N, C-alpha and C positions, 0 to 999 in steps of 0.2 A: 527685284531690288538692285539698285545701282551700286557699282563698285566705286565708292568715293575715293579710294586710294589712287585711282587712275587720274584724279583731278589734283592730287597733291604733288607739289614740286619741292625738292630739297636742294639747297645750294650749300656746298661745303667750301670753306675758305681755308687755304693752307699756304704756308710759306715754302713748303717742300716742292720739289719738282714732281709733277704728277704725269703719268704713272711711273713711279720708280720704287725700288725697295725702301728708300728713305721715307716714303709716304705710304707704307704698307697698311697702316690703320685706316687711312682715308680710302685706299683702294678697297679694302674689305668692307668698309661701311657703305661705300658707293655701290658695290656689287650687291650687297645684301638689300639695300634700299630698292635697287632696280628689280631684283628677284621678288621682292614683296609687292611690286606693282607701282612703286613711286617713280616719278621722273627725277633722275639724279643728275646733278651738275656740280662741277668743281671749278673754282676760281683760284688760279695759282700764277706765280711769276713765270715768264718765258725762260726757256733754257735752250742752249745750242741753236739748232735751226728748226726748232719746233714751230708749228703753225699757231696763229693766234686763236683759232677755233677749230675743234675737231670733235668727232664722236668716237670714243674708245669703249668697246664692249658695252655699248648702250648708254654710256655715261658721257654727257656733254661737257667738254673741257674748254674753258676760256682762259687765255693767257695774254692779257692786254700788255702791250709794250710799255705802258705807263708804270707797270709794276717792276720793270727791270731795274737792277741795281745801278 
């Protein structure tokens, strides 16, 4: 039997800087989804010198410059 969860992808969108304590709910949800076998990704605004794309603890993070204030 195939594991269909491995085919599922979840994108979370937040206005908070990820990963920081201000986005703790998104952090916990992303880690839980990843542990359950889902591919987890977060779309958030860039902050500081953060890169536009990275993988953090198995969670793909997108920070497009177009979302900057």
